[in-house]
Structure formats: structure tokens, C-alpha cells
N, CA, C and O of each residue as an XYZ file, in Angstrom:
376
protein
N      14.661     11.613     19.790
C      14.013     10.558     19.143
C      13.983      9.465     19.940
O      14.992      9.122     20.556
N      12.728      8.735     20.029
C      12.758      7.569     21.009
C      13.512      6.322     20.519
O      13.650      6.141     19.309
N      13.988      5.482     21.395
C      14.636      4.407     21.017
C      13.718      3.310     20.194
O      12.509      3.226     20.411
N      14.321      2.564     19.332
C      13.541      1.490     18.534
C      12.511      0.839     19.408
O      12.830      0.501     20.547
N      11.326      0.644     18.965
C      10.281     -0.024     19.597
C       9.406      0.753     20.579
O       8.361      0.300     21.047
N       9.906      1.946     20.853
C       9.227      2.916     21.852
C       8.479      4.117     21.094
O       8.806      4.552     19.989
N       7.589      4.501     21.758
C       6.694      5.648     20.962
C       7.083      6.968     21.622
O       7.347      7.031     22.823
N       7.107      7.945     20.863
C       7.433      9.272     21.100
C       6.428      9.721     22.165
O       5.230      9.514     21.969
N       6.857     10.332     23.295
C       5.657     10.698     24.322
C       4.864     11.749     23.725
O       3.794     11.966     24.294
N       5.105     12.365     22.835
C       4.168     13.531     22.254
C       3.292     12.961     20.918
O       2.589     13.662     20.190
N       3.505     11.599     20.800
C       2.817     11.126     19.412
C       1.190     11.294     19.494
O       0.541     11.171     20.533
N       0.732     11.555     18.391
C      -0.819     11.825     18.264
C      -1.396     10.553     18.498
O      -0.755      9.511     18.359
N      -2.531     10.595     18.832
C      -3.425      9.443     19.154
C      -3.388      8.565     17.715
O      -3.114      7.366     17.752
N      -3.633      9.130     16.669
C      -3.754      8.618     15.186
C      -2.440      7.844     14.900
O      -2.438      6.728     14.380
N      -1.242      8.561     15.301
C       0.058      7.833     15.056
C       0.204      6.638     15.827
O       0.844      5.697     15.357
N      -0.322      6.571     16.965
C      -0.025      5.436     18.015
C      -0.892      4.388     17.337
O      -0.434      3.275     17.081
N      -2.357      4.796     16.993
C      -3.051      3.689     16.370
C      -2.506      3.164     15.010
O      -2.535      1.955     14.780
N      -2.084      3.920     14.238
C      -1.460      3.349     12.851
C      -0.295      2.374     13.194
O      -0.215      1.249     12.698
N       0.552      2.859     14.028
C       1.627      2.222     14.285
C       1.256      0.643     14.848
O       1.789     -0.379     14.414
N       0.417      0.686     15.708
C      -0.346     -0.476     16.472
C      -0.908     -1.373     15.379
O      -0.715     -2.586     15.454
N      -1.650     -0.802     14.280
C      -2.396     -1.344     13.371
C      -1.408     -2.112     12.389
O      -1.595     -3.275     12.033
N      -0.256     -1.265     11.966
C       0.529     -1.710     10.993
C       1.477     -2.772     11.736
O       2.221     -3.344     10.940
N       1.619     -3.148     12.995
C       2.439     -4.227     13.545
C       1.770     -5.476     13.680
O       2.339     -6.468     14.136
N       0.362     -5.465     13.229
C      -0.417     -6.797     13.177
C       0.119     -7.729     12.422
O       0.602     -7.379     11.344
N       0.151     -8.957     12.769
C       0.628    -10.120     11.714
C      -0.111    -10.122     10.397
O       0.562    -10.323      9.387
N      -1.456     -9.917     10.276
C      -1.885    -10.046      8.990
C      -1.595     -8.860      8.167
O      -1.517     -8.963      6.942
N      -1.413     -7.618      8.843
C      -0.778     -6.383      8.043
C       0.663     -6.580      7.507
O       1.063     -6.142      6.428
N       1.372     -7.277      8.377
C       2.769     -7.670      7.982
C       2.872     -8.536      6.836
O       3.849     -8.493      6.089
N       1.721     -9.469      6.636
C       1.954    -10.430      5.485
C       1.243     -9.720      4.160
O       1.468    -10.176      3.039
N       0.458     -8.690      4.339
C      -0.126     -7.990      3.239
C       0.968     -7.095      2.663
O       1.126     -6.973      1.448
N       1.764     -6.433      3.632
C       2.924     -5.623      3.274
C       4.041     -6.455      2.424
O       4.530     -6.065      1.364
N       4.352     -7.680      3.091
C       5.331     -8.655      2.501
C       4.850     -8.980      1.082
O       5.638     -9.104      0.144
N       3.538     -9.110      0.968
C       2.889     -9.623     -0.452
C       3.095     -8.387     -1.368
O       3.429     -8.586     -2.536
N       2.927     -7.197     -0.938
C       2.957     -6.154     -1.775
C       4.474     -5.790     -2.378
O       4.738     -5.313     -3.482
N       5.382     -6.165     -1.307
C       6.843     -6.065     -1.575
C       7.233     -7.051     -2.395
O       8.123     -6.691     -3.165
N       6.855     -8.270     -2.519
C       7.042     -9.393     -3.243
C       6.594     -9.138     -4.601
O       7.331     -9.458     -5.533
N       5.422     -8.577     -4.821
C       4.922     -8.181     -6.019
C       5.835     -7.222     -6.861
O       5.988     -7.379     -8.072
N       6.356     -6.344     -6.232
C       7.158     -5.219     -6.664
C       8.588     -5.877     -7.067
O       9.197     -5.535     -8.080
N       9.027     -6.812     -6.201
C      10.285     -7.575     -6.647
C      10.209     -8.440     -7.905
O      11.177     -8.593     -8.651
N       9.040     -8.985     -8.100
C       8.617     -9.970     -9.200
C       8.603     -8.943    -10.573
O       9.142     -9.250    -11.636
N       7.966     -7.821    -10.357
C       7.896     -6.918    -11.364
C       9.267     -6.398    -11.804
O       9.532     -6.124    -12.974
N      10.064     -6.288    -10.844
C      11.551     -5.657    -10.996
C      12.348     -6.970    -11.947
O      13.108     -6.787    -12.898
N      12.003     -8.043    -11.483
C      12.773     -9.086    -12.257
C      12.292     -9.200    -13.604
O      13.167     -9.452    -14.433
N      10.928     -9.058    -14.095
C      10.604     -9.137    -15.254
C      10.805     -7.840    -16.125
O      11.110     -8.028    -17.302
N      10.678     -6.646    -15.714
C      10.788     -5.367    -16.364
C      11.948     -4.587    -16.074
O      12.198     -3.611    -16.782
N      12.734     -4.920    -15.054
C      13.805     -4.093    -14.683
C      13.500     -3.158    -13.848
O      12.406     -2.594    -13.867
N      14.542     -2.859    -12.925
C      14.331     -1.596    -11.915
C      13.887     -0.210    -12.425
O      13.027      0.519    -11.930
N      14.744      0.030    -13.654
C      14.533      1.317    -14.222
C      13.227      1.442    -14.564
O      12.759      2.545    -14.281
N      12.393      0.583    -15.143
C      10.985      0.664    -15.598
C       9.991      1.015    -14.445
O       8.831      1.380    -14.634
N      10.572      0.863    -13.262
C       9.631      1.071    -12.182
C       9.759      2.279    -11.363
O       9.060      2.512    -10.377
N      10.778      3.111    -11.862
C      11.151      4.300    -11.079
C       9.903      5.259    -11.272
O       9.381      5.482    -12.364
N       9.522      5.764    -10.134
C       8.331      6.574    -10.068
C       7.112      5.873    -10.313
O       6.141      6.574    -10.600
N       6.949      4.555    -10.257
C       5.713      3.947    -10.725
C       5.207      2.977     -9.384
O       5.952      2.752     -8.430
N       4.154      2.581     -9.470
C       3.631      1.651     -8.395
C       3.210      0.435     -9.044
O       2.828      0.473    -10.213
N       3.249     -0.715     -8.344
C       2.761     -2.003     -8.929
C       1.344     -2.158     -8.229
O       1.223     -2.240     -7.007
N       0.310     -2.188     -9.104
C      -0.942     -2.055     -8.638
C      -1.452     -3.672     -8.815
O      -1.141     -4.416     -9.745
N      -2.325     -4.000     -7.652
C      -2.995     -5.277     -7.859
C      -4.365     -4.981     -8.534
O      -5.194     -4.218     -8.036
N      -4.531     -5.626     -9.672
C      -5.891     -5.416    -10.343
C      -6.996     -5.897     -9.508
O      -8.040     -5.248     -9.573
N      -6.952     -6.938     -8.721
C      -7.944     -7.313     -7.967
C      -8.240     -6.580     -6.668
O      -7.399     -6.651     -5.771
N      -9.256     -5.945     -6.499
C      -9.572     -5.205     -5.332
C      -9.888     -6.015     -4.064
O     -10.880     -5.818     -3.363
N      -9.001     -6.890     -3.854
C      -9.098     -7.763     -2.488
C      -8.696     -6.868     -1.280
O      -7.518     -6.542     -1.136
N      -9.639     -6.476     -0.432
C      -9.204     -5.847      0.669
C      -8.846     -6.713      1.965
O      -8.347     -6.181      2.957
N      -9.142     -8.123      1.896
C      -8.862     -8.987      2.976
C      -8.185    -10.085      2.256
O      -8.259    -10.328      1.052
N      -7.463    -10.765      3.233
C      -6.543    -11.984      2.640
C      -5.409    -11.489      1.951
O      -5.189    -10.279      1.891
N      -4.582    -12.443      1.360
C      -3.319    -12.213      0.787
C      -3.388    -11.745     -0.610
O      -4.473    -11.843     -1.185
N      -2.482    -11.303     -1.164
C      -2.376    -10.652     -2.516
C      -1.614    -11.584     -3.269
O      -1.530    -11.334     -4.472
N      -0.995    -12.679     -2.813
C      -0.099    -13.658     -3.674
C      -0.767    -14.154     -4.938
O      -1.957    -14.469     -4.948
N      -0.045    -14.214     -5.923
C      -0.522    -14.796     -7.126
C      -1.769    -13.927     -7.838
O      -2.679    -14.431     -8.495
N      -1.636    -12.851     -7.621
C      -2.943    -11.923     -7.897
C      -2.220    -11.126     -9.415
O      -1.009    -10.955     -9.548
N      -3.093    -10.785    -10.281
C      -2.642     -9.920    -11.435
C      -2.271     -8.683    -10.984
O      -2.831     -8.093    -10.059
N      -1.274     -8.247    -11.659
C      -0.603     -6.900    -11.238
C      -0.488     -5.964    -12.393
O      -0.589     -6.456    -13.517
N      -0.293     -4.709    -12.272
C       0.146     -3.895    -13.433
C       1.060     -2.681    -12.990
O       1.105     -2.305    -11.818
N       1.710     -2.154    -13.909
C       2.537     -1.092    -13.495
C       1.876      0.280    -13.866
O       1.597      0.489    -15.046
N       1.614      1.224    -12.908
C       0.967      2.447    -13.255
C       1.589      3.506    -12.494
O       2.228      3.250    -11.473
N       1.425      4.784    -12.971
C       1.974      5.897    -12.301
C       1.567      5.933    -10.800
O       0.484      5.436    -10.491
N       2.277      6.429     -9.947
C       1.993      6.575     -8.486
C       1.026      7.379     -8.240
O       0.361      7.146     -7.230
N       0.711      8.426     -8.999
C      -0.293      9.338     -8.800
C      -1.682      8.840     -9.138
O      -2.703      8.989     -8.467
N      -1.549      8.265    -10.219
C      -2.862      7.452    -10.768
C      -3.269      6.287     -9.660
O      -4.450      6.164     -9.335
N      -2.389      5.559     -9.176
C      -2.671      4.615     -8.160
C      -3.271      5.107     -6.912
O      -4.272      4.586     -6.421
N      -2.618      6.174     -6.368
C      -3.117      6.745     -5.138
C      -4.289      7.647     -5.146
O      -4.815      8.019     -4.098
N      -4.694      7.994     -6.292
C      -6.047      8.848     -6.526
C      -7.259      7.839     -6.835
O      -8.439      8.187     -6.865
N      -6.849      6.710     -7.031
C      -7.836      5.542     -7.585
C      -8.957      5.503     -6.452
O     -10.132      5.619     -6.801
N      -8.645      5.349     -5.165
C      -9.471      5.187     -4.235
C     -10.341      6.426     -3.937
O     -11.502      6.309     -3.545
N      -9.770      7.556     -4.125
C     -10.485      8.839     -4.087
C     -11.642      9.030     -4.940
O     -12.765      9.425     -4.626
N     -11.073      8.600     -6.346
C     -12.082      8.600     -7.343
C     -13.388      7.729     -7.197
O     -14.527      8.049     -7.538
N     -13.012      6.682     -6.677
C     -14.062      5.453     -6.556
C     -15.083      5.965     -5.446
O     -16.297      5.798     -5.565
N     -14.550      6.541     -4.462
C     -15.441      7.086     -3.259
C     -16.179      8.330     -3.617
O     -17.083      8.710     -2.873
N     -15.850      9.039     -4.760
C     -16.629     10.143     -5.003
C     -17.448     10.026     -6.335
O     -17.986     11.002     -6.857
N     -17.497      8.792     -6.830
C     -18.048      8.470     -8.162
C     -19.651      8.788     -8.195
O     -20.252      9.354     -9.108
N     -20.192      8.285     -6.978
C     -21.690      8.305     -6.950
C     -22.321      9.586     -6.178
O     -23.528      9.757     -6.008
N     -21.357     10.399     -5.770
C     -21.805     11.706     -5.164
C     -22.230     12.729     -6.100
O     -21.687     12.997     -7.171
N     -23.345     13.323     -5.546
C     -23.918     14.563     -6.373
C     -23.263     15.692     -6.129
O     -22.783     15.972     -5.030
N     -23.199     16.480     -7.249
C     -22.285     17.713     -7.184
C     -23.087     18.886     -6.413
O     -22.593     19.935     -6.000
N     -24.451     18.471     -6.309
C     -25.522     19.747     -5.858
C     -25.714     19.437     -4.375
O     -26.439     20.153     -3.683
């Protein structure tokens, strides 16, 4: 395993790209915002209420911060399939 901060010499191109993307300052801020939203939900509802659940931002803001946006607690499978359902909504089955 490579040392912290180094890439595996056999890492795929996609893996290298994803690591570079996730280390950008704007992505770090968005990740911190998501983590903060989960902590807030834990304070309100308790940690046990969030086991196996995701904290979902109801506002579909793809750019900018997510601070002070409305959130809801939904199952992780529902949350992670939501994007796939939206992208297939207008497709014809023929």
C-alpha cells in the first residue's frame, strides 16, 4: 500500500481522476456541508434513528454550498437510486 498522499502505481486512470477531483477545495466544502447536515440530524433525531439511512438535501443544488438547506431522512437505497430514476424518466422503452 502506498504511503499517505501517494498514489498506487497501478491505480486506474479513473481512480486518479476521482482522487484529484475529491481533493479540490470546493468539493471539500461540499463534503463538509453534507457531514454537517448529518451531525445536525443526529442531534435532533438521535444516532440510532439514522442507522442505515441517508440525510438527503431536498434542494437539488449541484453547485455551491448546501448549508441551511432543507433535509430529510430517507433510506440509503432510495437516496442512491434517485439519480438513476431521474435520468431514465424521459427515456422510451422501445
